[in-house]
C-alpha positions as CSV (number, residue, x, y, z in Angstrom):
1,M,57.4,3.5,-12.5
2,S,56.3,6.0,-15.2
3,G,58.8,7.4,-17.7
4,G,58.6,10.9,-16.2
5,R,59.3,9.7,-12.7
6,S,62.2,7.4,-13.8
7,A,63.8,10.3,-15.7
8,G,63.3,12.6,-12.8
9,W,65.0,10.3,-10.3
10,A,67.8,9.7,-12.8
11,R,68.3,13.5,-13.2
12,L,68.3,13.9,-9.4
13,A,70.9,11.1,-9.1
14,L,73.2,12.8,-11.6
15,L,72.8,16.2,-10.0
16,A,73.6,14.7,-6.5
17,L,76.5,12.8,-7.9
18,A,77.9,16.0,-9.5
19,G,77.3,17.9,-6.3
20,G,79.1,15.3,-4.2
21,V,82.2,15.7,-6.5
22,L,82.1,19.5,-6.9
23,L,81.1,20.6,-3.4
24,P,84.4,19.7,-1.8
25,L,86.4,21.2,-4.7
26,L,84.5,24.5,-4.5
27,A,84.7,24.6,-0.7
28,A,88.3,23.5,-0.2
29,G,90.0,23.5,-3.6
30,L,93.0,21.2,-4.0
31,K,92.8,20.5,-0.2
32,S,89.8,18.3,-0.9
33,L,91.9,16.0,-3.1
34,L,94.4,15.7,-0.2
35,A,91.4,14.9,2.1
36,V,90.4,12.0,-0.1
37,L,93.9,10.6,0.0
38,V,94.1,11.1,3.8
39,G,90.8,9.3,4.2
40,I,91.9,6.3,2.2
41,A,95.1,6.1,4.1
42,G,93.3,6.4,7.4
43,L,90.9,3.6,6.4
44,A,93.9,1.3,5.5
45,L,95.7,2.1,8.8
46,T,92.5,1.4,10.8
47,A,92.2,-2.0,9.1
48,V,95.8,-2.7,10.0
49,G,95.1,-1.8,13.6
50,V,92.1,-4.0,13.8
51,W,94.1,-6.9,12.3
52,W,96.9,-6.4,14.9
53,A,94.3,-6.2,17.7
54,L,92.7,-9.5,16.6
55,A,95.6,-11.5,15.4
56,Y,98.2,-10.9,18.1
57,R,98.6,-10.6,21.8
58,G,100.5,-8.4,24.2
59,V,102.1,-5.2,22.9
60,A,101.0,-5.7,19.3
61,R,97.4,-6.1,20.4
62,V,97.6,-2.9,22.5
63,A,99.2,-1.0,19.6
64,G,96.5,-2.3,17.2
65,A,93.7,-1.2,19.5
66,L,95.3,2.3,19.8
67,L,95.8,2.5,16.1
68,S,92.3,1.5,15.2
69,V,90.8,4.2,17.5
70,S,93.4,7.0,17.1
71,V,93.6,7.0,13.3
72,P,89.9,7.7,12.7
73,L,89.9,10.4,15.4
74,G,93.0,11.9,13.9
75,V,91.5,12.0,10.4
76,L,88.4,13.8,11.7
77,A,90.6,16.2,13.7
78,L,92.6,17.0,10.6
79,Y,89.5,17.6,8.6
80,A,88.1,19.9,11.2
81,F,91.4,21.9,11.5
82,Y,91.5,22.6,7.8
83,G,87.8,23.2,7.5
84,L,87.1,20.1,5.5
85,L,84.7,18.4,8.0
86,W,81.5,19.9,6.7
87,P,82.3,19.5,3.0
88,A,83.2,15.9,3.6
89,F,80.0,15.1,5.4
90,A,77.9,17.0,2.8
91,S,79.7,15.2,0.0
92,L,79.0,11.8,1.6
93,A,75.3,12.8,2.0
94,L,75.1,13.8,-1.7
95,W,76.7,10.5,-2.7
96,G,74.2,8.6,-0.6
97,L,71.3,10.6,-2.3
98,A,72.8,9.9,-5.7
99,V,72.9,6.1,-5.1
100,A,69.4,6.0,-3.6
101,A,67.9,8.1,-6.5
102,A,69.8,6.0,-9.1
103,R,68.4,2.7,-7.6
104,T,64.9,4.2,-7.6
105,A,65.2,5.3,-11.2
106,L,66.4,1.8,-12.2
107,T,63.8,-0.1,-10.2
108,P,60.9,-1.5,-12.3
109,A,57.4,-0.1,-11.6
110,G,55.7,-1.9,-8.8
111,A,58.8,-3.8,-7.8
112,A,58.3,-3.3,-4.1
113,S,54.8,-4.7,-4.0
114,A,55.7,-7.4,-6.5
115,H,58.6,-8.6,-4.5
116,R,56.7,-8.6,-1.3
117,H,53.8,-10.6,-2.7
118,A,55.3,-12.6,-5.6
119,K,55.5,-15.8,-3.7
120,R,51.9,-16.1,-2.5
121,A,50.4,-19.4,-3.0
122,K,47.8,-19.8,-5.8
123,G,44.4,-20.2,-4.3
124,A,43.4,-20.5,-0.7
125,V,45.6,-22.3,1.8
126,E,43.7,-24.9,3.8
127,A,44.0,-24.5,7.6
128,P,45.9,-27.5,9.3
129,R,43.8,-29.9,11.2
130,R,46.6,-31.1,13.6
131,P,49.4,-28.5,13.8
132,W,52.3,-29.3,16.0
133,I,54.7,-26.8,17.5
134,V,57.9,-27.4,19.4
135,M,59.0,-24.5,21.7
136,N,62.3,-23.8,23.4
137,P,61.6,-21.8,26.6
138,R,65.2,-20.6,26.8
139,S,65.4,-19.1,23.3
140,G,65.7,-15.4,22.9
141,G,66.0,-14.8,26.7
142,G,62.6,-16.4,27.4
143,K,60.4,-15.1,24.5
144,V,58.1,-18.1,24.7
145,A,56.9,-17.1,28.2
146,R,57.2,-13.3,27.6
147,F,54.9,-13.5,24.5
148,Q,52.6,-16.2,26.0
149,L,53.3,-18.4,22.9
150,V,52.2,-21.7,24.5
151,E,48.8,-20.4,25.5
152,K,48.2,-18.6,22.2
153,A,49.3,-21.6,20.2
154,R,47.0,-24.0,22.1
155,A,44.1,-21.5,21.7
156,A,44.8,-21.7,17.9
157,G,44.3,-25.5,18.0
158,A,48.0,-26.5,18.0
159,Q,49.6,-29.3,20.0
160,V,52.7,-27.8,21.8
161,A,55.8,-29.7,22.8
162,L,57.7,-27.7,25.3
163,L,61.4,-28.6,25.6
164,D,62.7,-29.3,29.1
165,P,65.8,-27.2,29.9
166,E,67.1,-30.0,32.1
167,L,67.0,-32.7,29.4
168,H,68.9,-33.1,26.1
169,Q,66.0,-33.9,23.9
170,D,66.3,-34.9,20.2
171,V,64.2,-32.2,18.5
172,A,64.2,-34.1,15.2
173,E,63.0,-37.2,16.8
174,L,60.1,-35.3,18.5
175,A,59.1,-34.0,15.1
176,R,59.3,-37.5,13.5
177,R,57.0,-38.8,16.3
178,A,54.6,-35.9,15.7
179,V,54.4,-36.8,12.0
180,A,53.8,-40.4,12.9
181,D,51.0,-39.3,15.2
182,G,49.2,-37.5,12.3
183,A,50.6,-33.9,12.5
184,D,49.9,-32.1,9.2
185,L,51.9,-29.0,9.9
186,L,55.2,-28.5,11.8
187,A,56.4,-25.3,13.5
188,V,59.2,-24.1,15.7
189,A,59.4,-21.3,18.3
190,G,63.1,-21.2,18.8
191,G,66.5,-20.4,17.3
192,D,67.6,-21.0,13.7
193,G,69.5,-24.2,14.6
194,T,66.2,-25.7,16.0
195,Q,64.4,-24.4,12.9
196,A,66.7,-26.3,10.6
197,L,66.2,-29.6,12.5
198,V,62.5,-29.5,12.1
199,A,62.5,-28.0,8.6
200,E,64.3,-31.1,7.4
201,I,61.6,-33.3,8.8
202,A,58.9,-31.1,7.2
203,A,60.6,-31.2,3.8
204,R,61.1,-35.0,4.0
205,H,57.3,-35.5,4.5
206,D,56.3,-32.5,2.3
207,L,54.5,-30.8,5.2
208,P,54.0,-27.1,5.6
209,F,56.5,-25.5,8.0
210,V,55.9,-22.4,10.2
211,V,58.6,-20.2,11.7
212,I,57.9,-18.5,15.0
213,P,60.8,-16.0,15.6
214,A,61.4,-16.7,19.3
215,G,65.2,-16.9,19.0
216,T,67.8,-14.3,19.6
217,R,68.6,-13.0,16.1
218,N,66.0,-14.8,13.9
219,H,67.8,-14.3,10.6
220,F,65.7,-16.9,8.9
221,A,62.5,-15.2,10.0
222,L,63.9,-11.8,8.8
223,D,64.4,-13.2,5.3
224,L,60.9,-14.6,5.3
225,G,59.5,-11.1,6.0
226,L,58.2,-12.0,9.5
227,D,57.7,-9.6,12.4
228,R,60.6,-10.4,14.7
229,E,59.4,-8.0,17.3
230,D,56.1,-9.9,17.7
231,P,56.7,-13.7,17.6
232,A,53.0,-14.4,18.3
233,A,52.0,-12.7,15.0
234,A,53.5,-15.7,13.2
235,L,50.7,-17.9,14.7
236,E,48.3,-16.2,12.3
237,A,49.8,-18.6,9.6
238,L,47.7,-21.3,11.2
239,T,44.4,-19.6,10.4
240,D,45.1,-16.9,7.8
241,G,48.3,-18.0,6.0
242,E,49.8,-18.3,2.6
243,E,52.4,-20.7,1.4
244,F,55.5,-20.8,-0.9
245,R,58.4,-23.1,-1.5
246,I,62.0,-22.3,-0.6
247,D,65.4,-24.0,-0.8
248,L,67.3,-25.8,1.9
249,G,71.1,-26.0,2.2
250,F,73.0,-29.2,3.2
251,A,76.5,-29.5,4.7
252,A,77.1,-33.3,4.3
253,D,73.8,-34.6,5.8
254,R,73.1,-31.6,8.0
255,V,70.5,-29.1,6.9
256,F,70.9,-25.4,7.3
257,V,68.4,-22.7,6.7
258,N,70.9,-19.8,6.9
259,N,74.5,-20.8,6.5
260,A,77.4,-23.2,7.3
261,S,80.6,-21.5,8.5
262,F,84.0,-23.2,8.2
263,G,87.3,-22.1,9.7
264,T,88.0,-19.5,12.3
265,Y,84.4,-18.7,13.4
266,A,83.5,-22.4,13.5
267,V,86.4,-23.1,15.8
268,V,85.6,-20.3,18.1
269,V,81.9,-21.3,18.4
270,G,83.1,-24.8,19.4
271,D,84.8,-23.4,22.5
272,P,82.6,-24.3,25.6
273,A,83.3,-20.8,27.0
274,Y,81.8,-19.1,24.0
275,R,78.2,-19.2,25.1
276,D,78.8,-17.3,28.3
277,R,81.8,-15.1,27.4
278,K,81.7,-14.4,23.7
279,V,84.0,-11.4,23.4
280,R,86.6,-12.7,25.8
281,T,86.6,-16.2,24.1
282,V,87.0,-14.6,20.6
283,L,89.9,-12.4,21.7
284,Q,91.6,-15.4,23.4
285,N,91.3,-17.7,20.5
286,L,91.8,-15.5,17.4
287,P,95.6,-15.0,17.6
288,D,96.2,-18.8,17.4
289,L,93.5,-19.2,14.7
290,L,94.7,-16.3,12.5
291,T,98.5,-16.4,12.7
292,G,99.4,-19.4,14.9
293,E,100.1,-23.0,14.1
294,E,96.5,-23.8,14.9
295,A,95.2,-21.5,12.1
296,P,92.8,-23.4,9.9
297,R,93.7,-23.7,6.3
298,L,90.8,-24.6,4.1
299,A,90.5,-25.3,0.4
300,M,87.3,-24.9,-1.6
301,R,86.1,-26.2,-5.0
302,A,82.9,-24.8,-6.7
303,G,82.5,-25.5,-10.4
304,Q,85.6,-24.2,-12.2
305,T,86.7,-22.1,-9.2
306,D,89.3,-23.3,-6.7
307,A,90.7,-21.5,-3.6
308,E,93.3,-22.6,-1.1
309,G,94.8,-21.3,2.2
310,L,91.4,-19.9,3.4
311,Q,91.0,-19.0,7.0
312,A,87.2,-18.6,6.8
313,L,84.5,-19.8,4.5
314,L,80.8,-19.1,4.6
315,V,78.4,-21.2,2.6
316,S,74.8,-19.8,2.7
317,N,71.4,-21.0,1.6
318,N,71.0,-18.5,-1.2
319,P,73.5,-15.6,-1.5
320,Y,73.6,-12.7,0.9
321,R,73.5,-9.2,-0.4
322,R,76.9,-7.4,-0.6
323,F,78.0,-5.6,2.5
324,G,77.9,-2.3,0.8
325,D,74.2,-2.6,-0.1
326,P,72.6,0.1,2.1
327,S,69.0,-1.2,1.5
328,A,69.4,-4.4,3.5
329,P,73.0,-5.4,4.5
330,G,73.3,-9.0,5.7
331,R,70.1,-10.1,4.1
332,R,69.3,-12.4,1.2
333,E,67.4,-11.3,-1.9
334,G,65.3,-14.5,-1.8
335,L,65.4,-18.1,-0.7
336,D,64.5,-19.8,-3.9
337,S,67.3,-19.1,-6.4
338,G,68.5,-22.7,-6.3
339,L,72.1,-21.5,-5.5
340,L,74.4,-21.4,-2.6
341,G,76.2,-18.2,-1.7
342,V,80.0,-18.6,-1.1
343,L,82.2,-16.1,0.7
344,C,85.9,-16.9,1.1
345,V,88.4,-15.0,3.3
346,R,92.2,-15.2,3.3
347,V,94.2,-12.6,5.3
348,E,97.7,-13.2,6.5
349,S,99.1,-9.7,7.2
350,G,98.1,-6.2,8.0
351,A,98.7,-5.2,4.4
352,E,96.2,-7.8,3.2
353,A,93.7,-6.6,5.9
354,A,94.1,-3.1,4.5
355,G,93.5,-4.4,1.0
356,L,90.2,-5.9,2.0
357,V,88.7,-2.5,2.8
358,T,90.5,-0.4,0.1
359,D,90.4,-2.7,-2.9
360,P,87.0,-4.1,-4.0
361,R,88.9,-6.7,-6.0
362,S,91.2,-7.8,-3.2
363,P,92.4,-11.4,-3.6
364,G,91.7,-11.9,0.1
365,L,88.0,-11.8,-0.5
366,L,86.1,-14.1,-2.9
367,R,82.4,-14.1,-3.6
368,L,80.5,-16.5,-5.9
369,T,77.4,-18.7,-6.2
370,A,77.2,-22.4,-6.9
371,A,74.9,-25.3,-6.7
372,E,77.6,-27.4,-4.9
373,V,80.7,-26.6,-2.9
374,V,83.4,-29.0,-1.7
375,V,85.3,-27.9,1.4
376,E,88.6,-29.6,2.2
377,A,90.7,-29.3,5.4
378,D,94.1,-30.4,6.6
379,G,92.7,-33.1,8.8
380,D,90.2,-35.9,8.7
381,T,87.5,-33.7,10.3
382,V,86.5,-30.1,10.1
383,P,84.6,-28.0,12.6
384,V,81.5,-26.3,11.2
385,G,79.1,-23.7,12.6
386,I,75.7,-24.7,11.2
387,D,73.1,-22.0,11.8
388,G,75.2,-21.0,14.9
389,E,75.5,-24.6,16.2
390,H,78.9,-26.3,16.5
391,V,79.4,-29.7,14.8
392,V,82.3,-31.7,13.5
393,L,82.0,-33.3,10.1
394,P,84.3,-35.7,8.2
395,A,86.4,-34.0,5.5
396,P,85.9,-33.2,2.7
397,V,82.4,-31.7,3.3
398,V,80.1,-31.5,0.3
399,C,77.7,-28.6,0.6
400,R,74.7,-28.6,-1.8
401,I,71.3,-26.9,-2.2
402,A,68.0,-28.6,-2.5
403,P,65.7,-26.3,-4.5
404,G,62.1,-25.8,-3.4
405,V,61.9,-28.7,-1.0
406,L,60.4,-26.8,1.9
407,R,56.8,-25.6,2.1
408,V,56.9,-22.5,4.2
409,R,53.6,-21.1,5.5
410,V,53.5,-17.5,6.7
411,P,50.9,-15.0,7.9
412,R,49.1,-13.3,5.0
413,H,49.8,-9.9,6.7
414,R,53.4,-9.4,7.6
415,P,56.1,-6.7,7.3
416,G,57.5,-8.3,4.1
417,T,60.9,-8.0,2.6
418,P,62.4,-5.0,0.9
419,A,62.2,-4.7,-2.9
420,T,65.1,-6.2,-4.9
421,R,67.3,-3.3,-5.9
422,P,69.1,-3.5,-9.3
423,A,72.8,-3.1,-9.6
424,L,74.0,0.5,-10.1
425,D,74.5,1.2,-13.8
426,W,75.5,4.9,-14.2
427,P,75.6,4.9,-18.0
428,R,72.0,3.6,-17.9
429,V,71.0,6.3,-15.4
430,A,72.5,8.9,-17.7
431,R,70.5,7.7,-20.7
432,L,67.4,7.7,-18.6
433,A,68.0,11.3,-17.5
434,L,68.5,12.3,-21.1
435,G,65.4,10.5,-22.3
436,R,67.3,8.1,-24.5
437,L,66.1,5.0,-22.7
438,V,62.7,3.4,-22.0
439,P,62.3,3.3,-18.2
440,P,62.2,-0.1,-16.5
441,H,58.8,-1.6,-16.0
């Protein structure tokens, strides 16, 4: 980005920031300060209500549900009564503009295109001679049939192994047989759990791996920049593809492409009723898992950091962006950092639940990165949700990352991933706006 454009975006960010602060003061005077306090209190009370609704049954659950709905509505009604509604929304819009402009000013020139194409393979990628694809016809509500993936894959020269819904087939064993029969590329049209099983075989034999997003959520495909709305587009990787290497995560000897979840979520996923009645199963199980005697209590060690009494722990293959990042919440910056992302949660009361949303440094929430994480539990085994699949592993569980072990092949033309946005640094933005700093490039 040129110096003039960077400075211009920086000035816009500072003007929007100033407007976001001054507008409520000019429109409502001291009442705007009261509005801020009311908003923070409302946010805290809403968090308490959500906690009661999830962690308890009976009257407490009903009270929590009422609180979590009535408090936000009450805050909005109070704002409207005192004429604070439009200044509040206008201020929020200006704050959003300030953040977006500041990130743009701090983003190096060409970052979007560089991020999107930085991992292209050097030189041409040779088309596979014997590609093999396993497809799950039940994944994603029947995407394999809906997008005619079997026919299109065979037309592209691939051998297709279609899973039988009536049989409990070992997907990893099918992949091993395909390699033994001479397959020089492995691919999966299915969910992330199936992707992980075949990715491990591809990594072990150093074969290229293709992701066809035919699952329900397809988080792995999202972070690879694939088109999740058109699974068949991924088949172009067989004829016009490019290749790069990414990391794989391990929980004990189990591979994960996205994450391994310990604690509350992992226990809920293990309930046989979860597949058919997700919300009902969660509401039935959470009180015992959050405040009852069955509540999981985990301990975690990562480098020099220890944490105990955890109710939930998420270990991811590369760190996720922070929840407050508006550019792409719930996504990863990349898949080749060589580090695990770690998110620890410990909440034991409504007050601590309120602290999670009002205090960014709340002790109930811990984020870090590490190359290895050791997870300990009270018993000899611990339930784990690995890419959404429930397994039980012997405790302690050692999670590690294997850098660059998987050769991923993707279509040359794909939506791509959003540019990496730098952390907000308002003093730096101010220096850019005043022309006292060389713009990033």
